[in-house]
N, C-alpha and C positions, 0 to 999 in steps of 0.2 A: 273771771278773766285770768288767763295764765300769765306768768312772768318768766322771761327767759334772759339769761346772760350770754352775750356773744363776746367772746374774748378776742380782742384785736391786738395786732402787733405790726410793726413795720414789715414790709415785704409780704404781707398777706395777699392772697389772690382776691383782688377786688370784687370780681363778679360773684364769687362764692359768698363773701362777707355781706356785700350790699344786697344781693338777691335774697338771702336769708332774712335780713332785717326788713326789707321792703315787703316781702310776702307775709311774714309773721305779723307785721303792723297792719297790713290790709285785713288780716284775720282777727284783729282786735287783741292780739297778744301784746302785753307790755314788754318791750324789748329794751334792754340796757346794753349799749355797746361799751364794753369796758376795756380801756387801754392798759396793757401790762408794761408799757414803755416808760411810764412816769410823766407822760405828756398827753394832752388830748388829741393833738394833730398826729394822724397816722398817714404814712406814705406807703402806698401799696407797691406790689411787685412791678407794676407798670407805670410808676410815678403818678398815679392818681392820688391826690391828697384829700382826705376827709377827716371829719372830727368825731371822736368818740364822745359818749355822754359823761363818762366818769373815768377815773384812774383807779386801777387795782392797787389797793393799799395792803391787803392781807388776803388770806385764804377766804374764798366765798363761803358764806353760810348757806348750806343746802336748804335750810328751812325758809330762806328768804326768796327762793326762786323755784320754779317748777322744772327748769331745764338749764343745762350748760351746753354751749355749742362752740366748737372750734373750727373756724374756717381753715382752709389749707393754704398751700403756696409755699414759697421759699422760707417764710417766716415760721414754719412748723418747728424747726429746730430751736428757735428762740422760745417758743411756747414750751417745748419739752424741757429746756434748760431752766425754766423758772419754777422753783419749788411751789410757788403759790398756785400755779396752773395745775401742776401735777397733784397737789394735795386737794385742790378743788374738784378735779375730775374724780379722784378716788372717793371723796366725800359724796358726790352726787351718785356715783355708781353704787356705793354702799347703801345709800338711802333709797335706792331703786327709783331715782328721779331720771328724767330723760337726760341721757348723756350721749351727745351726738358730735360727729366729726366728719369732715369731707376732705377729699384729695389726699394729701400726704398725712394729714392729722390722725387718721385712724391708726397710723404707726405709733403714735403716742399711746393710744389705748392698748395696743399690742405690747409695748414695752412695760406698761404698768400692770399687765396681766389681766385686765378686765375683759379681754376677748378670749381668754383661754376656753377652749371647747365650744366656741361660738362661731357662727357664720358671720362674715363681714366682707366689705369691699374696700378698696383703696385705689389710689391712682395706679394705672397699669405699669407694671415693672417694679413696683415698690413692695410687692408681696415678699415677705421674708419667711423662709422655711424654719427658721430658728424658733418661731413662736407656735404655740398650739392653737392656731386659728385656721378655720376652714375658709380660705379666701375665695370669693365668688366674683366672677366676671359679670357683675350686674351694676346698674346705675345706682341703686339704693338697696341696702339690706337692713332689715330690722331683726334684732335678736333680743327679745324681751324689751327692756328699757333702753337699749343701745341701738342707735341708728347711725349707719355709716353711708357715705356717698363717694362716688368715684372721682369726680373732678369738675372743672369749670363748666363744661357743656351739660353737666348733670345737676347744676346748682338749683334749677327750678324744680325738678322732680324731688330733689332732696328737701327743699323748703316745703313743698307740698306734703311730703311724708311727715315732716315735723308738725305741720298744721293738723294733719289727721290724728297724730298721737295726742297733741295738746288740746285741740278744740273739737275733734270728732270728724266723722266722715262727711257730714252735712256741710261744715265749714270748708273742708278740703275740696268738695265739689264746687262750692260757691266761688272760691278763689281760683280754682283751676279754670272755671268758665270765665271769670273776670279777666284773667290774664291770657286767655285763649290758648291754654296748654292742653294739647290733645291727651286723651286717655290712653295709658299704656296698655 
């Protein structure tokens, strides 16, 4: 069974965060929702309040997880401002563990340089020419161990791609059928 860390912060896009957690747990992935705010209660971008599983106290040990996942939304700048999040993302990318982000959060990856020379997607209009990224207008893009997603309406496809990476195509198909998500 794979283990994934989903980093939560206030102003997160709720549908992205909770769809990822829901789908991964359906697939048997052990998911830990980790709050970087110092409190378990997270207030999303649309005032939906939910509880994280734990509080981020230090940089995550990439050996303890198979994946780090950053949901997007207005909280992406808070994620980027936190050295623990930046250092954790770099540690996972360097260890060639699944490093994933959706919506605005792929911009964090671009700023950290882990998308240099790679294909990626991001929330439309956030593509920045200052980075050496080949931005794609696609729902989900995988480049080696890095998976990026476009935004809220693409959260299910993004979560399915994470399942395929972590648990294989068979589980990806099983969950896709279970949630009645059409094949792209």
